[in-house]
C-alpha positions, 0 to 999 in steps of 0.5 A: 460536480465534474471529476477528472480521472487519469485512468478508470480500471474495469473490473477485468483489470488484473492485479499485475496491470493495476500494480504496473500502472498505479503502484510501480511508479510510486515504488520506483520513486521511493527507491530513488529516495522520495516518499510515496503514498498509495491511497485506496478510496471508495465505498465499502465493498468496492474492492479496495482491500482486494486491490491492496492486499490481493487474493489467495494465489500468487497471481492475485497478490495485490499492491502491497505484496508486489510493492514489497517484492519490488523494494526488496529486489531493488535493495538486493540488487544494490547490495550486490553492487555495493556490499556495504550498502545499508537500507532503512525501510519504513512502512505505514499501513492504516485504514480510515473508517467512519472518520477514525484511523486505525493502524493495521500493523498493530499486532494487538488487533488480532487479540481484540474486537474491532470496536476496541482497537485504539484509534490513530490521532491525525494531526493537521499542519496548517 
């Protein structure tokens, strides 16, 4: 197989650069009213969770917290220009593991083991 990549990041790439190159353009388009998806794909242990969620420090925060920061900053700037502005923000955060989908924002998951989590139903529209 031949694969084409727009960019391959090294393991030395900072979270900030990853966000600026990958997620900021998607979030910027969401601010303009478009739907956006950031899809992390790879083998177990390849760094998907770290890239998306980040580490323990402010500098090592990942794509998700940086995206929220950018979204809330844009909403606040809009509110300052237009105090009557209203915003609706809808977020999904799920994982596909062994061909099963799991809602990672489901609060019940903190109380039950992973093998008991409800699986998401994924529909295909042809």
